[in-house]
C-alpha positions in Angstrom: 89.2 58.1 66.7 92.1 57.5 64.5 94.9 55.0 65.1 97.3 57.8 65.8 95.1 59.3 68.5 94.5 55.9 70.1 98.2 55.3 70.2 98.8 58.8 71.6 96.1 58.3 74.3 97.5 54.9 75.2 101.0 56.3 75.5 99.7 59.2 77.6 97.9 56.9 80.0 100.9 54.6 80.2 103.1 57.5 81.0 100.7 58.9 83.6 100.5 55.5 85.2 104.2 55.2 85.6 104.4 58.7 87.0 101.6 58.0 89.5 103.3 54.8 90.7 106.6 56.6 91.1 104.9 59.4 93.0 103.1 56.9 95.3 106.3 55.1 96.0 108.1 58.4 96.7 105.4 59.4 99.1 105.6 56.1 100.9 109.4 56.5 101.1 109.0 60.0 102.5 106.6 58.8 105.2 108.7 55.8 106.0 111.8 57.9 106.4 110.0 60.3 108.6 108.5 57.5 110.7 111.9 56.0 111.3 113.2 59.4 112.4 110.2 60.1 114.6 110.3 56.7 116.4 113.9 55.9 116.8 115.9 59.1 116.6 116.0 62.0 119.2 113.4 64.7 118.6 116.1 67.4 118.7 118.3 65.6 116.1 115.3 65.2 113.8 114.5 69.0 114.1 118.2 69.9 113.4 118.2 67.6 110.3 115.1 69.3 109.0 116.9 72.7 109.4 119.6 71.3 107.1 117.0 70.3 104.5 115.4 73.7 104.8 118.8 75.4 104.1 119.4 73.1 101.1 116.0 74.1 99.7 116.7 77.7 100.3 120.1 77.5 98.6 118.5 75.6 95.7 116.1 78.4 95.1 119.0 80.6 93.8 120.5 77.9 91.6 119.0 78.6 88.2 115.8 76.6 88.9 114.6 77.7 85.4 117.3 75.6 83.7 115.0 72.5 84.4 112.5 74.0 82.0 115.3 74.6 79.4 116.4 71.0 79.8 112.9 69.7 79.2 112.4 72.0 76.1 115.8 70.9 74.7 115.1 67.2 75.2 111.6 67.5 73.7 113.1 69.2 70.6 116.0 66.7 70.4 118.6 69.4 70.9 121.0 67.2 72.7 123.9 69.7 72.5 122.2 71.9 75.1 122.6 69.3 77.8 126.3 70.1 78.6 126.0 73.9 78.9 122.8 73.6 80.9 124.4 71.1 83.3 127.6 73.2 83.6 125.6 76.4 84.5 123.6 74.4 87.1 126.7 72.9 88.7 128.4 76.3 88.8 125.4 77.9 90.4 125.3 75.0 92.9 128.9 75.6 93.8 128.3 79.2 94.5 125.3 78.3 96.7 127.6 75.9 98.5 129.6 78.9 99.8 126.3 80.3 101.1 125.8 77.1 103.0 129.3 77.4 104.4 128.5 81.0 105.5 125.4 79.7 107.3 127.7 77.0 108.9 129.9 79.8 110.2 127.0 81.6 111.8 125.7 78.4 113.5 129.3 77.7 114.7 129.9 81.0 116.3 126.7 83.1 116.1 124.2 83.7 118.9 121.9 80.7 119.5 123.9 78.6 117.1 124.5 74.8 117.1 127.7 73.0 116.3 125.7 70.0 115.1 123.9 72.1 112.5 127.1 73.9 111.6 128.9 70.5 110.9 125.9 69.3 108.9 125.9 72.4 106.8 129.6 71.9 105.9 128.8 68.3 104.8 125.8 69.5 102.8 127.9 72.3 101.2 130.5 69.9 99.9 128.0 67.6 98.3 125.6 70.3 97.2 127.0 70.9 93.6 126.0 67.3 92.6 123.2 66.8 95.0 121.2 69.7 93.5 121.2 68.5 89.9 118.3 66.1 90.0 115.9 68.6 88.5 118.1 68.7 85.3 117.9 64.9 84.6 114.3 64.6 85.7 113.3 67.3 83.2 115.6 65.9 80.5 114.2 62.4 80.7 110.6 63.8 81.0 111.3 65.8 77.8 112.4 62.6 76.0 109.0 61.0 77.1 110.9 58.1 78.7 108.3 57.8 81.5 109.2 54.3 82.6 112.8 55.3 83.1 111.8 58.5 84.8 109.5 56.6 87.2 112.2 54.1 88.1 114.9 56.7 88.7 112.5 59.0 90.7 111.7 56.0 92.9 115.4 55.3 93.3 116.0 58.8 94.6 113.1 58.5 96.9 114.5 55.2 98.3 117.8 56.9 99.1 116.2 58.9 101.9 114.9 55.7 103.6 118.3 54.0 103.2 120.1 56.9 104.7 117.9 57.2 107.8 117.7 53.4 108.3 121.5 53.1 108.1 121.9 56.0 110.5 119.5 54.3 112.9 121.0 50.8 112.7 124.5 52.2 113.3 123.2 54.4 116.2 124.7 57.5 114.6 124.7 60.5 116.9 126.5 63.0 114.8 124.3 65.1 112.5 127.1 65.6 109.9 127.3 61.8 109.3 123.5 61.7 108.6 124.0 64.6 106.2 126.8 62.7 104.4 124.5 59.7 104.1 121.5 61.7 102.9 123.1 64.1 100.5 125.8 61.7 99.4 123.5 58.8 98.4 121.3 61.3 96.4 124.5 62.8 94.8 125.7 59.3 93.7 122.3 58.6 92.0 122.4 62.0 90.3 126.0 61.5 89.0 125.2 58.0 87.6 122.0 59.2 85.8 123.8 62.3 84.4 126.7 60.2 83.1 124.3 57.9 81.3 122.4 60.8 79.7 125.7 62.4 78.5 126.8 59.0 77.1 123.8 58.6 74.9 123.5 62.0 73.3 122.5 61.5 69.6 123.5 64.8 68.2 125.4 68.0 69.0 122.7 70.5 68.0 122.4 73.6 70.2 119.9 76.4 70.7 121.3 79.1 72.9 117.9 80.9 73.1 116.5 78.0 75.1 119.5 78.1 77.5 118.9 81.8 78.0 115.2 81.3 78.5 116.0 78.9 81.3 118.1 81.6 83.0 115.3 84.2 82.6 112.8 81.7 84.0 115.0 81.3 87.1 114.2 84.9 88.0 110.5 84.3 88.2 110.7 80.9 89.9 113.5 81.6 92.3 111.4 83.0 95.2 109.5 79.7 95.6 112.5 78.2 97.5 112.1 80.9 100.1 109.1 79.1 101.5 111.6 76.8 103.3 112.5 79.6 105.7 109.6 78.7 108.0 111.7 75.9 109.4 114.7 78.1 109.8 112.7 80.8 111.5 111.0 78.4 113.8 114.3 76.8 114.9 115.8 80.3 115.5 112.9 81.6 117.5 111.9 78.4 119.3 113.8 75.1 119.2 114.6 72.0 117.1 111.9 70.1 119.0 109.3 72.6 117.7 110.7 72.1 114.2 110.2 68.4 114.5 106.6 68.7 115.5 105.9 71.3 112.8 107.5 69.0 110.1 105.3 66.1 111.2 102.3 68.3 111.0 103.1 69.1 107.4 103.7 65.5 106.4 100.2 64.5 105.2 99.2 67.9 103.8 102.4 67.9 101.7 101.7 64.4 100.4 98.2 65.7 99.4 99.8 68.6 97.5 102.0 66.1 95.7 99.0 64.1 94.7 97.4 67.2 93.2 100.6 67.8 91.3 100.3 64.3 89.7 96.7 65.0 88.7 97.8 68.3 87.3 100.4 66.6 85.2 97.7 64.3 83.8 95.5 67.3 83.0 98.2 69.4 81.4 98.2 67.9 77.9 94.4 68.5 77.6 94.8 72.1 78.9 97.9 73.2 77.1 96.7 71.7 73.8 94.0 74.3 73.6 94.1 77.9 72.4 91.5 79.6 74.7 90.5 79.4 78.3 87.0 78.3 77.2 88.4 75.4 75.3 90.7 74.5 78.2 87.7 74.5 80.5 85.7 72.3 78.2 88.6 69.8 78.0 89.1 69.6 81.8 85.6 70.4 83.2 84.3 66.9 83.9 87.6 65.7 85.5 87.9 68.9 87.5 84.5 68.4 89.2 85.2 64.7 89.8 88.6 65.5 91.3 87.2 68.3 93.4 84.5 66.1 94.8 86.9 63.3 95.5 89.4 65.6 97.2 86.7 67.0 99.5 85.7 63.5 100.6 89.3 62.6 101.2 89.7 65.9 103.1 86.9 65.1 105.5 87.9 61.5 106.0 91.5 62.5 106.6 90.5 65.3 109.0 88.9 62.6 111.2 91.6 60.0 110.9 94.7 62.1 111.0 95.2 62.0 114.8 95.2 58.2 114.8 97.4 58.0 111.8 100.0 60.4 113.2 100.2 58.5 116.5 100.4 55.2 114.6 103.2 56.2 112.3 105.2 58.7 114.4 104.4 57.7 118.0 102.7 59.5 120.8 105.6 62.1 121.0 104.1 63.8 117.9 100.4 63.6 118.7 100.3 67.4 119.0 101.3 67.6 115.4 98.0 66.0 114.3 95.9 68.9 115.7 97.9 71.4 113.6 98.1 69.2 110.4 94.5 68.1 110.2 93.3 71.7 109.5 95.9 72.3 106.9 95.0 69.0 105.4 91.3 69.9 105.2 91.9 73.3 103.6 94.4 71.8 101.1 91.9 69.1 100.1 88.9 71.4 99.7 90.7 74.1 97.7 93.6 72.2 96.1 91.8 71.6 92.8 91.8 75.4 92.2 95.4 75.0 91.1 94.0 73.3 88.0 92.2 76.6 87.2 95.5 78.3 87.6 96.9 76.0 84.9 94.0 76.8 82.6 94.8 80.5 83.1 98.2 79.9 81.5 96.4 79.5 78.2 95.7 83.3 78.2 99.4 83.9 78.1 99.0 86.9 80.5 102.2 87.5 82.5 100.2 88.2 85.7 99.2 84.5 85.8 102.8 83.5 85.8 104.3 86.1 88.2 101.6 86.2 90.9 101.7 82.5 91.7 105.5 82.3 91.4 106.4 85.6 93.0 103.4 87.0 94.7 102.5 83.8 96.6 105.9 83.3 98.2 106.0 87.0 99.2 102.6 86.8 100.8 103.5 83.6 102.7 106.9 85.1 103.8 105.0 88.2 105.1 102.6 85.9 107.0 105.4 83.9 108.5 107.0 87.1 109.8 103.7 88.4 111.3 102.5 85.1 112.8 105.8 83.4 114.0 105.3 84.8 117.5 102.4 82.3 117.8 104.8 79.4 117.1 103.7 76.3 115.2 100.0 77.3 115.2 101.0 80.7 113.7 103.0 79.1 110.8 100.2 76.6 110.1 97.7 79.5 110.0 100.0 81.4 107.6 100.0 78.4 105.2 96.2 78.1 105.5 95.6 81.8 104.8 98.0 81.6 101.8 96.2 78.6 100.3 92.9 80.4 100.7 94.2 83.6 99.1 95.7 81.7 96.2 92.5 79.7 95.7 90.5 82.9 95.6 92.9 84.4 93.1 92.6 81.4 90.8 88.8 81.3 91.0 88.3 85.0 90.5 90.9 85.1 87.6 89.2 82.1 86.0 85.7 83.4 86.2 86.7 86.8 84.9 88.6 85.3 82.0 85.9 82.9 81.0 83.5 84.3 78.5 80.1 85.2 80.1 78.1 82.8 77.9 80.3 79.8 78.8 78.9 77.1 81.0 80.7 76.4 84.3 78.9 73.3 85.4 
């Protein structure tokens, strides 16, 4: 192995290590913030707060999510002049989405089955949203510059803001949801503003490439539907109650952390996969690690299935023990079939559009349909919808991979 390749491998492992540490810290922060909510805040207030987060995610889906890819491409190519137009378009889209949040606030203030608490929280979120929803730009820009240590530190800082917000709200005995919204969205917006200002100050050139900016806008069309997955919380709150939302959110805590872990492993596999020019070469590059990760995930899934009831009670109190019975099944399915997402990444090597649009458009549409059909069954229905969607996507990736792989290629 040449010196260059040893240095590249060392740099890659170092970058992956920083990202893994940041992801672990962010996961701990997320669990810690939820634990504080669950133990020391009213169940109804926790559910209403999660409705705010769901609306923010839904609004964010329509805010040029593809510009993050454009930011990463521009940074990687050292086209620093693209930063300003990308950021401007993002902030403008966020401002427009803020009016959507205000419209939702109007509904909750005067519509049937509304809530003045949620309405006030949505107003606070709408005001802060233009800056709050810019983290994907700077995350992608710093990633494109390969500044992994800086990226890890600032990701960890953003994760810490959620804990700070809820701890301050708890210590101050806050009873108004809009104050919690100001703390949560405001602290994140402050971090975003500081990081964006620093990036703008250290631009090394004014080179631009409008085609990359346009590509980001086109990518937004394919990726925009993913944010619609947040409507499960909104639907559940509308049909049932904030208390049901709180239990449902707790049920998703550990499965969501497991999905995040798969994402980190996917990032570590990405260079090996995307550096190839055929699906057979991609499989050869990832094969051993794929089977190792799959086996490890299955073991983790079985152990977690057994321990989840005790962990949920320990972290979130007896009030949420019901959530463990829902979450443990989603955890098991996610663990057993989660590694199939790596096969989905390998399918990107074929450059066939169907492997881009079906995961990013088809999957959200299927899940939304399942939500609509199964919501009469409450929390169990929404959990079942997620399980069926995971199984369907796993089957799609496996079938697509096996049919794309040459017949003579070895799978084991």
